[in-house]
LUMGUFI-614521 format. One record per atom (N, C-alpha, C, CB): x, y, z; residue in one letter; atom name. Coordinates in Angstrom, 3 decimals, m for minus. Glycine has a CB too. Example, Ala and Ser with C-alpha at 12.3 -4.5 7.8 and 13.67 -1.06 7.14 Angstrom:
REM residues 2
x_y_z_residuo_atomo
13.190_m5.690_7.800_A_N
12.300_m4.500_7.800_A_CA
13.200_m3.300_7.800_A_C
11.308_m4.473_9.046_A_CB
12.850_m2.250_7.080_S_N
13.670_m1.060_7.140_S_CA
12.900_0.030_7.870_S_C
14.084_m0.598_5.725_S_CB
REM end
This chain:
REM residues 179
x_y_z_residuo_atomo
61.754_m59.917_m5.940_X_N
62.377_m59.370_m7.121_X_CA
63.796_m58.917_m6.783_X_C
61.545_m58.205_m7.687_X_CB
64.706_m59.361_m7.563_X_N
66.090_m58.921_m7.389_X_CA
66.470_m58.028_m8.547_X_C
67.057_m60.127_m7.288_X_CB
67.520_m57.186_m8.335_X_N
67.950_m56.269_m9.395_X_CA
68.571_m57.027_m10.562_X_C
68.949_m55.247_m8.844_X_CB
69.435_m57.971_m10.264_X_N
70.111_m58.744_m11.298_X_CA
69.815_m60.221_m11.117_X_C
71.627_m58.491_m11.269_X_CB
69.205_m60.859_m12.099_X_N
68.970_m62.298_m11.974_X_CA
70.288_m63.059_m11.827_X_C
68.193_m62.821_m13.193_X_CB
70.275_m64.091_m11.022_X_N
71.466_m64.909_m10.783_X_CA
71.844_m65.693_m12.036_X_C
71.230_m65.873_m9.607_X_CB
73.082_m66.180_m12.045_X_N
73.528_m67.062_m13.129_X_CA
72.841_m68.414_m12.938_X_C
75.104_m67.216_m13.143_X_CB
72.660_m69.198_m14.018_X_N
71.928_m70.462_m13.914_X_CA
72.403_m71.387_m12.790_X_C
72.027_m71.187_m15.207_X_CB
73.702_m71.454_m12.549_X_N
74.193_m72.375_m11.516_X_CA
74.030_m71.823_m10.100_X_C
75.653_m72.694_m11.765_X_CB
73.586_m70.578_m9.963_X_N
73.376_m69.970_m8.652_X_CA
71.895_m69.855_m8.304_X_C
74.023_m68.598_m8.606_X_CB
71.026_m70.339_m9.179_X_N
69.584_m70.181_m8.986_X_CA
69.051_m71.092_m7.893_X_C
68.849_m70.458_m10.283_X_CB
67.992_m70.606_m7.240_X_N
67.215_m71.446_m6.337_X_CA
65.746_m71.303_m6.745_X_C
67.443_m71.042_m4.818_X_CB
64.876_m71.891_m5.967_X_N
63.455_m71.927_m6.313_X_CA
62.887_m70.525_m6.530_X_C
62.667_m72.641_m5.219_X_CB
63.246_m69.582_m5.686_X_N
62.690_m68.230_m5.797_X_CA
63.400_m67.370_m6.839_X_C
62.756_m67.545_m4.458_X_CB
64.733_m67.431_m6.887_X_N
65.443_m66.582_m7.842_X_CA
65.247_m67.043_m9.283_X_C
66.922_m66.557_m7.511_X_CB
64.798_m68.271_m9.460_X_N
64.538_m68.741_m10.814_X_CA
63.469_m67.889_m11.501_X_C
64.107_m70.207_m10.789_X_CB
62.527_m67.337_m10.750_X_N
61.477_m66.506_m11.344_X_CA
62.092_m65.297_m12.041_X_C
60.468_m66.049_m10.266_X_CB
62.956_m64.566_m11.344_X_N
63.613_m63.401_m11.963_X_CA
64.418_m63.812_m13.198_X_C
64.538_m62.699_m10.942_X_CB
65.147_m64.896_m13.057_X_N
65.968_m65.399_m14.157_X_CA
65.091_m65.771_m15.356_X_C
66.795_m66.619_m13.698_X_CB
64.008_m66.496_m15.100_X_N
63.112_m66.933_m16.175_X_CA
62.497_m65.742_m16.901_X_C
62.005_m67.831_m15.614_X_CB
62.077_m64.742_m16.152_X_N
61.476_m63.554_m16.768_X_CA
62.512_m62.820_m17.620_X_C
60.900_m62.605_m15.683_X_CB
63.696_m62.675_m17.101_X_N
64.761_m61.995_m17.847_X_CA
65.064_m62.725_m19.155_X_C
66.038_m61.895_m16.991_X_CB
65.220_m64.028_m19.088_X_N
65.548_m64.811_m20.286_X_CA
64.394_m64.836_m21.280_X_C
65.923_m66.238_m19.898_X_CB
63.169_m65.046_m20.781_X_N
62.013_m65.135_m21.685_X_CA
61.764_m63.817_m22.403_X_C
60.760_m65.546_m20.909_X_CB
61.852_m62.703_m21.675_X_N
61.591_m61.406_m22.310_X_CA
62.722_m60.976_m23.235_X_C
61.372_m60.343_m21.249_X_CB
63.936_m61.461_m22.983_X_N
65.050_m61.156_m23.891_X_CA
64.854_m61.871_m25.223_X_C
66.404_m61.563_m23.256_X_CB
64.344_m63.081_m25.176_X_N
64.161_m63.861_m26.404_X_CA
62.819_m63.599_m27.077_X_C
64.290_m65.336_m26.101_X_CB
61.812_m63.308_m26.280_X_N
60.462_m63.086_m26.802_X_CA
59.956_m61.730_m26.319_X_C
59.494_m64.227_m26.360_X_CB
60.224_m60.662_m27.038_X_N
59.872_m59.310_m26.584_X_CA
58.380_m59.095_m26.311_X_C
60.320_m58.322_m27.605_X_CB
57.512_m59.895_m26.904_X_N
56.079_m59.719_m26.683_X_CA
55.617_m60.270_m25.340_X_C
55.306_m60.383_m27.791_X_CB
56.480_m61.012_m24.633_X_N
56.112_m61.570_m23.336_X_CA
55.905_m60.432_m22.335_X_C
57.199_m62.561_m22.830_X_CB
54.800_m60.467_m21.643_X_N
54.502_m59.483_m20.604_X_CA
55.136_m59.966_m19.302_X_C
52.949_m59.274_m20.438_X_CB
56.192_m59.300_m18.839_X_N
56.893_m59.784_m17.644_X_CA
56.037_m59.757_m16.379_X_C
58.129_m58.962_m17.418_X_CB
55.117_m58.819_m16.298_X_N
54.254_m58.745_m15.114_X_CA
53.290_m59.925_m15.089_X_C
53.470_m57.413_m15.089_X_CB
52.682_m60.231_m16.231_X_N
51.779_m61.380_m16.304_X_CA
52.545_m62.675_m16.037_X_C
51.086_m61.440_m17.683_X_CB
53.758_m62.746_m16.575_X_N
54.577_m63.937_m16.357_X_CA
54.915_m64.093_m14.873_X_C
55.869_m63.865_m17.195_X_CB
55.309_m63.000_m14.228_X_N
55.627_m63.041_m12.794_X_CA
54.403_m63.447_m11.981_X_C
56.149_m61.671_m12.315_X_CB
53.252_m62.904_m12.329_X_N
52.020_m63.258_m11.625_X_CA
51.729_m64.751_m11.762_X_C
50.837_m62.434_m12.162_X_CB
51.807_m65.259_m12.986_X_N
51.544_m66.679_m13.209_X_CA
52.528_m67.566_m12.469_X_C
51.590_m66.994_m14.685_X_CB
53.809_m67.264_m12.575_X_N
54.828_m68.065_m11.890_X_CA
54.683_m67.983_m10.374_X_C
56.226_m67.605_m12.302_X_CB
54.420_m66.791_m9.862_X_N
54.300_m66.614_m8.415_X_CA
53.086_m67.345_m7.870_X_C
54.216_m65.133_m8.063_X_CB
51.960_m67.223_m8.548_X_N
50.755_m67.940_m8.105_X_CA
50.980_m69.451_m8.128_X_C
49.548_m67.572_m8.996_X_CB
51.592_m69.938_m9.207_X_N
51.844_m71.370_m9.315_X_CA
52.787_m71.841_m8.221_X_C
52.421_m71.709_m10.687_X_CB
53.853_m71.100_m7.986_X_N
54.827_m71.498_m6.964_X_CA
54.219_m71.454_m5.570_X_C
56.059_m70.594_m7.022_X_CB
53.412_m70.446_m5.282_X_N
52.763_m70.374_m3.971_X_CA
51.786_m71.531_m3.799_X_C
52.032_m69.026_m3.797_X_CB
50.984_m71.788_m4.811_X_N
50.028_m72.890_m4.737_X_CA
50.743_m74.218_m4.541_X_C
49.166_m72.938_m5.999_X_CB
51.786_m74.451_m5.294_X_N
52.542_m75.701_m5.163_X_CA
53.141_m75.836_m3.768_X_C
53.654_m75.768_m6.219_X_CB
53.691_m74.748_m3.248_X_N
54.293_m74.787_m1.912_X_CA
53.238_m75.043_m0.843_X_C
55.030_m73.474_m1.617_X_CB
52.080_m74.412_m0.974_X_N
51.001_m74.624_m0.003_X_CA
50.515_m76.064_m0.020_X_C
49.834_m73.681_m0.288_X_CB
50.243_m76.570_m1.200_X_N
49.746_m77.942_m1.311_X_CA
50.773_m78.919_m0.755_X_C
49.416_m78.288_m2.779_X_CB
52.042_m78.704_m1.080_X_N
53.086_m79.591_m0.554_X_CA
53.132_m79.528_0.975_X_C
54.463_m79.214_m1.144_X_CB
53.043_m78.317_1.524_X_N
53.053_m78.165_2.974_X_CA
51.858_m78.868_3.611_X_C
53.055_m76.685_3.352_X_CB
50.662_m78.600_3.109_X_N
49.470_m79.229_3.685_X_CA
49.537_m80.742_3.577_X_C
48.209_m78.715_2.996_X_CB
49.949_m81.195_2.401_X_N
49.989_m82.642_2.190_X_CA
51.033_m83.297_3.088_X_C
50.284_m82.961_0.718_X_CB
52.213_m82.704_3.207_X_N
53.280_m83.346_3.976_X_CA
53.105_m83.207_5.485_X_C
54.608_m82.769_3.576_X_CB
52.513_m82.113_5.952_X_N
52.386_m81.920_7.400_X_CA
51.045_m82.367_7.961_X_C
52.599_m80.478_7.735_X_CB
50.002_m82.350_7.151_X_N
48.664_m82.647_7.655_X_CA
48.098_m83.945_7.075_X_C
47.727_m81.494_7.341_X_CB
48.093_m84.086_5.760_X_N
47.330_m85.159_5.124_X_CA
48.084_m86.479_4.992_X_C
46.896_m84.716_3.777_X_CB
49.317_m86.452_4.545_X_N
50.093_m87.699_4.431_X_CA
50.237_m88.421_5.763_X_C
51.472_m87.406_3.867_X_CB
50.481_m87.684_6.868_X_N
50.563_m88.388_8.155_X_CA
49.269_m89.133_8.526_X_C
50.903_m87.397_9.252_X_CB
48.162_m88.731_7.920_X_N
46.885_m89.409_8.160_X_CA
46.619_m90.485_7.107_X_C
45.737_m88.391_8.172_X_CB
47.559_m90.639_6.187_X_N
47.416_m91.655_5.154_X_CA
46.644_m91.201_3.933_X_C
46.757_m92.841_5.722_X_CB
46.461_m89.897_3.777_X_N
45.692_m89.359_2.656_X_CA
46.595_m88.644_1.672_X_C
44.608_m88.410_3.154_X_CB
46.173_m88.635_0.434_X_N
46.784_m87.781_m0.578_X_CA
46.045_m86.442_m0.546_X_C
46.725_m88.443_m2.014_X_CB
46.548_m85.481_m1.281_X_N
45.864_m84.203_m1.430_X_CA
44.473_m84.429_m2.029_X_C
46.694_m83.237_m2.317_X_CB
44.391_m85.315_m3.022_X_N
43.098_m85.628_m3.631_X_CA
42.141_m86.263_m2.637_X_C
43.288_m86.550_m4.818_X_CB
42.639_m87.161_m1.815_X_N
41.791_m87.792_m0.805_X_CA
41.218_m86.763_0.155_X_C
42.578_m88.843_m0.031_X_CB
42.051_m85.832_0.576_X_N
41.571_m84.747_1.433_X_CA
40.464_m83.967_0.736_X_C
42.726_m83.805_1.814_X_CB
40.648_m83.640_m0.539_X_N
39.659_m82.849_m1.264_X_CA
38.307_m83.562_m1.351_X_C
40.170_m82.535_m2.663_X_CB
38.335_m84.873_m1.521_X_N
37.080_m85.647_m1.542_X_CA
36.409_m85.569_m0.177_X_C
37.343_m87.135_m1.932_X_CB
37.165_m85.830_0.878_X_N
36.606_m85.783_2.229_X_CA
36.082_m84.396_2.568_X_C
37.655_m86.206_3.251_X_CB
36.825_m83.370_2.181_X_N
36.443_m81.986_2.439_X_CA
35.101_m81.658_1.778_X_C
37.534_m81.029_1.933_X_CB
34.946_m82.036_0.523_X_N
33.692_m81.769_m0.196_X_CA
32.523_m82.499_0.459_X_C
33.816_m82.191_m1.675_X_CB
32.724_m83.757_0.821_X_N
31.650_m84.522_1.458_X_CA
31.314_m83.980_2.840_X_C
32.040_m85.991_1.562_X_CB
32.323_m83.538_3.560_X_N
32.091_m82.982_4.888_X_CA
31.215_m81.735_4.808_X_C
33.424_m82.651_5.569_X_CB
31.555_m80.822_3.910_X_N
30.873_m79.539_3.883_X_CA
29.592_m79.535_3.050_X_C
31.801_m78.502_3.362_X_CB
29.544_m80.307_1.986_X_N
28.359_m80.300_1.117_X_CA
27.437_m81.479_1.388_X_C
28.782_m80.312_m0.342_X_CB
27.881_m82.445_2.167_X_N
27.035_m83.587_2.516_X_CA
27.053_m84.665_1.448_X_C
25.616_m83.130_2.748_X_CB
26.267_m85.704_1.666_X_N
26.238_m86.813_0.705_X_CA
25.885_m86.326_m0.693_X_C
25.237_m87.878_1.151_X_CB
26.590_m86.871_m1.676_X_N
26.329_m86.482_m3.062_X_CA
26.899_m87.520_m4.008_X_C
26.926_m85.094_m3.366_X_CB
26.514_m87.396_m5.254_X_N
27.014_m88.306_m6.278_X_CA
28.502_m88.056_m6.525_X_C
26.214_m88.143_m7.588_X_CB
29.167_m89.099_m6.954_X_N
30.601_m89.020_m7.230_X_CA
30.900_m87.945_m8.268_X_C
31.129_m90.376_m7.710_X_CB
30.047_m87.799_m9.282_X_N
30.315_m86.787_m10.307_X_CA
30.241_m85.376_m9.733_X_C
29.325_m86.929_m11.465_X_CB
29.415_m85.168_m8.724_X_N
29.321_m83.858_m8.077_X_CA
30.560_m83.607_m7.208_X_C
28.028_m83.763_m7.220_X_CB
31.062_m84.645_m6.536_X_N
32.306_m84.515_m5.770_X_CA
33.425_m84.104_m6.723_X_C
32.664_m85.854_m5.032_X_CB
33.462_m84.710_m7.887_X_N
34.485_m84.372_m8.883_X_CA
34.392_m82.894_m9.255_X_C
34.330_m85.254_m10.147_X_CB
33.186_m82.403_m9.486_X_N
33.006_m80.995_m9.846_X_CA
33.473_m80.069_m8.723_X_C
31.536_m80.716_m10.178_X_CB
33.039_m80.341_m7.508_X_N
33.354_m79.460_m6.387_X_CA
34.828_m79.493_m5.993_X_C
32.511_m79.832_m5.200_X_CB
35.471_m80.608_m6.238_X_N
36.882_m80.736_m5.852_X_CA
37.837_m80.435_m7.006_X_C
37.149_m82.135_m5.329_X_CB
37.303_m80.216_m8.204_X_N
38.139_m79.902_m9.360_X_CA
38.933_m81.089_m9.862_X_C
39.075_m78.791_m9.022_X_CB
38.389_m82.288_m9.692_X_N
39.071_m83.504_m10.145_X_CA
38.225_m84.218_m11.190_X_C
39.363_m84.446_m8.953_X_CB
38.842_m85.164_m11.853_X_N
38.098_m85.972_m12.817_X_CA
37.262_m87.010_m12.074_X_C
39.060_m86.662_m13.823_X_CB
36.245_m87.516_m12.733_X_N
35.430_m88.575_m12.136_X_CA
36.261_m89.817_m11.878_X_C
34.244_m88.916_m13.039_X_CB
37.176_m90.109_m12.785_X_N
38.032_m91.293_m12.616_X_CA
38.913_m91.144_m11.383_X_C
38.909_m91.518_m13.870_X_CB
39.448_m89.950_m11.164_X_N
40.290_m89.720_m9.982_X_CA
39.483_m89.883_m8.708_X_C
40.921_m88.320_m10.028_X_CB
38.271_m89.342_m8.696_X_N
37.413_m89.472_m7.519_X_CA
37.088_m90.941_m7.278_X_C
36.112_m88.650_m7.690_X_CB
36.764_m91.653_m8.320_X_N
36.444_m93.072_m8.185_X_CA
37.606_m93.852_m7.568_X_C
36.083_m93.663_m9.548_X_CB
38.809_m93.597_m8.045_X_N
39.989_m94.286_m7.508_X_CA
40.224_m93.907_m6.050_X_C
41.235_m93.955_m8.346_X_CB
40.074_m92.633_m5.727_X_N
40.270_m92.182_m4.353_X_CA
39.231_m92.762_m3.414_X_C
40.232_m90.671_m4.287_X_CB
37.983_m92.835_m3.891_X_N
36.913_m93.368_m3.051_X_CA
37.166_m94.834_m2.705_X_C
35.559_m93.216_m3.752_X_CB
37.776_m95.582_m3.611_X_N
38.108_m96.978_m3.291_X_CA
38.970_m97.047_m2.034_X_C
38.841_m97.651_m4.478_X_CB
39.976_m96.203_m1.967_X_N
40.872_m96.176_m0.807_X_CA
40.157_m95.641_0.424_X_C
42.108_m95.323_m1.105_X_CB
39.415_m94.557_0.274_X_N
38.715_m93.955_1.409_X_CA
37.642_m94.892_1.964_X_C
38.082_m92.623_0.995_X_CB
37.002_m95.634_1.088_X_N
36.007_m96.613_1.540_X_CA
36.700_m97.765_2.277_X_C
35.183_m97.157_0.335_X_CB
37.795_m98.249_1.726_X_N
38.565_m99.320_2.362_X_CA
39.019_m98.914_3.765_X_C
39.785_m99.688_1.500_X_CB
39.358_m97.633_3.921_X_N
39.819_m97.132_5.207_X_CA
38.683_m96.765_6.158_X_C
40.692_m95.940_4.993_X_CB
37.442_m96.969_5.713_X_N
36.287_m96.720_6.581_X_CA
35.893_m95.264_6.717_X_C
36.560_m97.259_7.923_X_CB
36.323_m94.420_5.790_X_N
36.042_m92.990_5.878_X_CA
34.846_m92.557_5.037_X_C
37.252_m92.213_5.457_X_CB
34.578_m93.297_3.978_X_N
33.510_m92.968_3.038_X_CA
32.694_m94.226_2.775_X_C
34.083_m92.383_1.707_X_CB
31.400_m94.021_2.601_X_N
30.556_m95.138_2.169_X_CA
29.903_m94.746_0.857_X_C
29.477_m95.504_3.251_X_CB
29.550_m95.754_0.097_X_N
28.863_m95.478_m1.165_X_CA
27.681_m96.424_m1.297_X_C
29.829_m95.625_m2.379_X_CB
26.659_m95.893_m1.957_X_N
25.487_m96.707_m2.247_X_CA
24.886_m96.243_m3.562_X_C
24.443_m96.623_m1.098_X_CB
24.090_m97.085_m4.111_X_N
23.444_m96.775_m5.389_X_CA
22.417_m95.658_m5.162_X_C
22.759_m98.052_m6.002_X_CB
22.420_m94.677_m6.042_X_N
21.456_m93.584_m5.946_X_CA
20.071_m94.089_m6.304_X_C
21.858_m92.411_m6.865_X_CB
19.065_m93.603_m5.615_X_N
17.694_m94.045_m5.866_X_CA
17.162_m93.574_m7.212_X_C
16.786_m93.553_m4.766_X_CB
17.554_m92.405_m7.658_X_N
17.020_m91.828_m8.886_X_CA
17.675_m92.387_m10.156_X_C
17.190_m90.335_m8.851_X_CB
18.858_m92.978_m10.001_X_N
19.590_m93.496_m11.156_X_CA
20.469_m94.644_m10.688_X_C
20.443_m92.379_m11.842_X_CB
20.166_m95.840_m11.145_X_N
20.880_m97.026_m10.664_X_CA
22.356_m97.018_m11.044_X_C
20.227_m98.275_m11.210_X_CB
22.718_m96.207_m12.050_X_N
24.132_m96.118_m12.438_X_CA
24.910_m95.155_m11.574_X_C
24.252_m95.701_m13.880_X_CB
24.205_m94.252_m10.914_X_N
24.864_m93.224_m10.099_X_CA
25.215_m93.779_m8.716_X_C
23.957_m91.977_m9.960_X_CB
26.326_m93.269_m8.182_X_N
26.797_m93.687_m6.861_X_CA
26.712_m92.494_m5.921_X_C
28.259_m94.245_m6.925_X_CB
26.071_m92.710_m4.776_X_N
25.955_m91.674_m3.770_X_CA
27.037_m91.904_m2.719_X_C
24.535_m91.666_m3.129_X_CB
27.842_m90.876_m2.474_X_N
28.941_m90.965_m1.506_X_CA
28.580_m90.199_m0.246_X_C
30.257_m90.420_m2.110_X_CB
29.025_m90.709_0.887_X_N
28.840_m89.990_2.144_X_CA
29.972_m90.336_3.096_X_C
27.471_m90.325_2.779_X_CB
30.202_m89.446_4.043_X_N
31.202_m89.700_5.072_X_CA
30.626_m90.678_6.091_X_C
31.645_m88.377_5.760_X_CB
31.466_m91.541_6.594_X_N
31.088_m92.367_7.742_X_CA
31.328_m91.511_8.990_X_C
31.917_m93.735_7.792_X_CB
30.918_m91.999_10.146_X_N
31.204_m91.281_11.385_X_CA
32.721_m91.146_11.576_X_C
30.564_m92.010_12.598_X_CB
33.438_m92.204_11.253_X_N
34.901_m92.171_11.343_X_CA
35.465_m91.141_10.375_X_C
35.499_m93.564_11.051_X_CB
34.899_m91.069_9.179_X_N
35.335_m90.095_8.189_X_CA
35.085_m88.672_8.652_X_C
34.634_m90.337_6.872_X_CB
33.939_m88.455_9.284_X_N
33.617_m87.114_9.793_X_CA
34.610_m86.707_10.868_X_C
32.177_m87.069_10.353_X_CB
34.892_m87.584_11.791_X_N
35.870_m87.282_12.840_X_CA
37.249_m87.020_12.238_X_C
35.945_m88.439_13.854_X_CB
37.623_m87.812_11.252_X_N
38.941_m87.673_10.628_X_CA
39.078_m86.346_9.886_X_C
39.195_m88.831_9.667_X_CB
38.076_m85.959_9.108_X_N
38.199_m84.734_8.319_X_CA
38.126_m83.498_9.204_X_C
37.107_m84.677_7.252_X_CB
37.318_m83.507_10.243_X_N
37.255_m82.326_11.109_X_CA
38.564_m82.147_11.878_X_C
36.074_m82.441_12.092_X_CB
39.134_m83.233_12.337_X_N
40.432_m83.164_13.019_X_CA
41.515_m82.678_12.052_X_C
40.815_m84.548_13.604_X_CB
41.513_m83.241_10.857_X_N
42.511_m82.847_9.857_X_CA
42.346_m81.394_9.458_X_C
42.413_m83.737_8.621_X_CB
41.103_m80.950_9.328_X_N
40.922_m79.574_8.884_X_CA
41.356_m78.577_9.947_X_C
39.474_m79.331_8.511_X_CB
41.227_m78.914_11.197_X_N
41.743_m78.011_12.224_X_CA
43.252_m77.827_12.055_X_C
41.420_m78.553_13.638_X_CB
43.966_m78.905_11.794_X_N
45.416_m78.822_11.560_X_CA
45.709_m78.083_10.250_X_C
46.044_m80.242_11.526_X_CB
44.926_m78.354_9.227_X_N
45.075_m77.701_7.923_X_CA
44.893_m76.185_8.086_X_C
44.046_m78.274_6.893_X_CB
43.836_m75.801_8.794_X_N
43.553_m74.383_8.970_X_CA
44.616_m73.693_9.817_X_C
42.187_m74.198_9.603_X_CB
45.228_m74.410_10.740_X_N
46.331_m73.820_11.505_X_CA
47.465_m73.425_10.558_X_C
46.846_m74.811_12.589_X_CB
47.719_m74.264_9.542_X_N
48.745_m73.932_8.539_X_CA
48.296_m72.733_7.700_X_C
49.032_m75.157_7.619_X_CB
47.005_m72.665_7.363_X_N
46.477_m71.517_6.620_X_CA
46.642_m70.229_7.434_X_C
44.985_m71.740_6.265_X_CB
46.357_m70.317_8.722_X_N
46.500_m69.147_9.593_X_CA
47.953_m68.691_9.671_X_C
45.974_m69.459_10.998_X_CB
48.877_m69.639_9.748_X_N
50.299_m69.292_9.810_X_CA
50.724_m68.531_8.551_X_C
51.158_m70.565_9.981_X_CB
50.269_m68.979_7.392_X_N
50.587_m68.283_6.153_X_CA
49.932_m66.907_6.128_X_C
50.138_m69.110_4.941_X_CB
48.663_m66.855_6.470_X_N
47.910_m65.596_6.426_X_CA
48.470_m64.545_7.361_X_C
46.468_m65.845_6.768_X_CB
49.135_m64.968_8.419_X_N
49.671_m64.032_9.414_X_CA
50.721_m63.090_8.823_X_C
50.276_m64.802_10.577_X_CB
51.266_m63.414_7.665_X_N
52.240_m62.525_7.019_X_CA
51.578_m61.249_6.510_X_C
52.934_m63.248_5.860_X_CB
50.254_m61.258_6.400_X_N
49.504_m60.105_5.912_X_CA
48.602_m59.568_7.009_X_C
48.676_m60.476_4.669_X_CB
48.340_m58.270_6.976_X_N
47.354_m57.693_7.889_X_CA
45.962_m58.140_7.426_X_C
47.464_m56.116_7.933_X_CB
44.967_m57.979_8.283_X_N
43.590_m58.345_7.889_X_CA
43.140_m57.551_6.656_X_C
42.605_m58.096_9.065_X_CB
43.402_m56.246_6.595_X_N
43.026_m55.521_5.365_X_CA
43.763_m56.045_4.122_X_C
43.314_m54.024_5.535_X_CB
45.041_m56.389_4.271_X_N
45.784_m56.955_3.134_X_CA
45.197_m58.298_2.717_X_C
47.277_m57.119_3.490_X_CB
44.818_m59.113_3.682_X_N
44.187_m60.397_3.363_X_CA
42.899_m60.182_2.574_X_C
43.895_m61.192_4.651_X_CB
42.098_m59.218_3.004_X_N
40.834_m58.927_2.323_X_CA
41.082_m58.438_0.896_X_C
40.030_m57.875_3.109_X_CB
42.060_m57.588_0.732_X_N
42.397_m57.083_m0.608_X_CA
42.882_m58.228_m1.500_X_C
43.484_m55.972_m0.520_X_CB
43.778_m59.056_m0.966_X_N
44.298_m60.178_m1.763_X_CA
43.178_m61.141_m2.153_X_C
45.391_m60.932_m0.982_X_CB
42.299_m61.449_m1.233_X_N
41.170_m62.329_m1.542_X_CA
40.338_m61.729_m2.671_X_C
40.291_m62.559_m0.286_X_CB
40.053_m60.450_m2.579_X_N
39.268_m59.780_m3.627_X_CA
39.959_m59.839_m4.979_X_C
39.012_m58.327_m3.248_X_CB
41.271_m59.608_m4.978_X_N
42.016_m59.660_m6.238_X_CA
42.038_m61.076_m6.819_X_C
43.449_m59.161_m6.025_X_CB
42.262_m62.064_m5.968_X_N
42.277_m63.455_m6.447_X_CA
40.900_m63.869_m6.963_X_C
42.729_m64.410_m5.320_X_CB
39.842_m63.446_m6.267_X_N
38.490_m63.761_m6.747_X_CA
38.206_m63.067_m8.073_X_C
37.439_m63.350_m5.703_X_CB
38.733_m61.859_m8.238_X_N
38.564_m61.149_m9.511_X_CA
39.243_m61.919_m10.640_X_C
39.141_m59.713_m9.419_X_CB
40.463_m62.428_m10.379_X_N
41.149_m63.251_m11.382_X_CA
40.377_m64.539_m11.660_X_C
42.577_m63.585_m10.916_X_CB
39.876_m65.170_m10.612_X_N
39.167_m66.446_m10.736_X_CA
37.893_m66.319_m11.562_X_C
38.830_m66.991_m9.360_X_CB
37.247_m65.158_m11.499_X_N
35.989_m64.970_m12.222_X_CA
36.153_m64.144_m13.496_X_C
34.978_m64.307_m11.320_X_CB
37.397_m63.897_m13.893_X_N
37.634_m63.129_m15.119_X_CA
37.206_m63.948_m16.338_X_C
39.130_m62.725_m15.235_X_CB
36.919_m63.275_m17.449_X_N
36.539_m64.011_m18.658_X_CA
37.588_m65.055_m19.066_X_C
36.316_m63.036_m19.806_X_CB
38.854_m64.726_m18.961_X_N
39.902_m65.692_m19.345_X_CA
39.875_m66.914_m18.434_X_C
41.298_m65.031_m19.294_X_CB
39.676_m66.684_m17.140_X_N
39.626_m67.823_m16.192_X_CA
38.380_m68.655_m16.443_X_C
39.645_m67.324_m14.715_X_CB
37.265_m68.022_m16.730_X_N
36.033_m68.771_m16.980_X_CA
36.098_m69.574_m18.265_X_C
34.855_m67.830_m17.033_X_CB
36.893_m69.115_m19.224_X_N
37.050_m69.841_m20.492_X_CA
38.123_m70.927_m20.410_X_C
37.396_m68.865_m21.611_X_CB
38.930_m70.899_m19.368_X_N
40.029_m71.866_m19.239_X_CA
39.490_m73.285_m19.132_X_C
40.897_m71.539_m18.011_X_CB
40.254_m74.227_m19.661_X_N
39.863_m75.634_m19.577_X_CA
39.895_m76.055_m18.130_X_C
40.789_m76.538_m20.435_X_CB
38.899_m76.845_m17.753_X_N
38.810_m77.336_m16.387_X_CA
38.589_m78.846_m16.426_X_C
37.667_m76.621_m15.606_X_CB
38.786_m79.473_m15.296_X_N
38.683_m80.930_m15.218_X_CA
37.246_m81.429_m15.231_X_C
39.369_m81.423_m13.977_X_CB
36.289_m80.566_m15.018_X_N
34.902_m81.041_m14.922_X_CA
34.063_m80.557_m16.060_X_C
34.279_m80.605_m13.628_X_CB
REM end
């Protein structure tokens, strides 16, 4: 937070938040600047994290952020139907289907027809996929640790609790989701 928002031609990624809040609240007095700052800050942090993980960890392995999310879900939850991967990863079924084509081609995921429903597809990691995701996650978690180091352990615990409170709030539960 700065005392005076910069002029439009002097803005950068971070100072734009102050500028945006100042302009929005000047034009729309009902705008809650604290809620706006929270939304913008969360979005900017999430975008920066995803970009960092994708550019330093996942892209060098030939994966998109979505591809990582599919592998991550299969690694931790085990073999499951594509629609369940979509739910756990927060993606659409179509996105998962497209990603699985690439992951299968690369030898990381296998698919077979589910026994209980011939239309359903059961996805699982191959041995190569398991090795790839565990190696990638170690690098991914190193980036998570680097970010987390800016906070003390008690601060991390408090922030996690606050974020979980937001995630399970009535407004968040009513929000539209991909699944």
